[in-house]
Structure formats: C-alpha cells, structure tokens
N, C-alpha and C positions, 0 to 999 in steps of 0.2 A: 829713732830719733833725733841723728843730729842730718837728716832730710829730710824733717819734719822741724826743724826749725828753722834748717833753708827756705822748708816750702813757705811757711810762715811769716819770715824776716821780706820777701818776695812777696807776699800779698798785703802788706803794709806799705814799701815801699809802693806800691799799687796804690791803694787806699791813698797812702801821700796826692803823688802825683795826679788822681781823682781830683783830691777836698782843695788840688793848689787849682788845678783848671774851675770849677767850680767858685771858688770864692770869688776870682777875676772873672769870672762872668757875670756873675750876681754883681760884682762892685760896679762893670760896665751898663748892668738894664739898670742899675743901683739913679743911674747916673744919667741917664735917658730917659729915667722918665720923670728924675728930679726937671728936667730938661724940658718937659710935656707938663706939666703939673703948670712951672712958673708961664708959661705959652696961657694956659690954659685963666690965671686966676687975671694975667693984663690982660686978656679977651674977655673975660666978667661969664659969669653963666649962663646969662639969659643972653649973648650975640652968639657963643658957640649952642649952648642949643640949637639956634634959628641954624647956626650955620650945618650942623650934624647931623638933625630932620629936615 
C-alpha cells in the first residue's frame, strides 16, 4: 500500500510539472498570436491577402 501511494504521488508530481509547462507554453503561444493578430488588423485584410497570395 505504501509503495502504491508513493508511485501515485510521483505520478501526480510529474503531472503537475507537465501542467505547469503546458500552461507556460500556452501563455507564450497566446502572446505570439495576439501580436500577430494586431499586425493583421493594422495591415488590413485585403492588403494581407495580396502579400500572402
């Protein structure tokens, strides 16, 4: 029983690390996307289409 509890505790701790990492990465992606969206809005949809296409 003690070994099982130890293993479960280790798994929970590992999941907490993964959760923290994913949250940090999500925050970074969100910041980057907000930056890109601001640029897109400033440029205008038609001008952006000309540049992309």
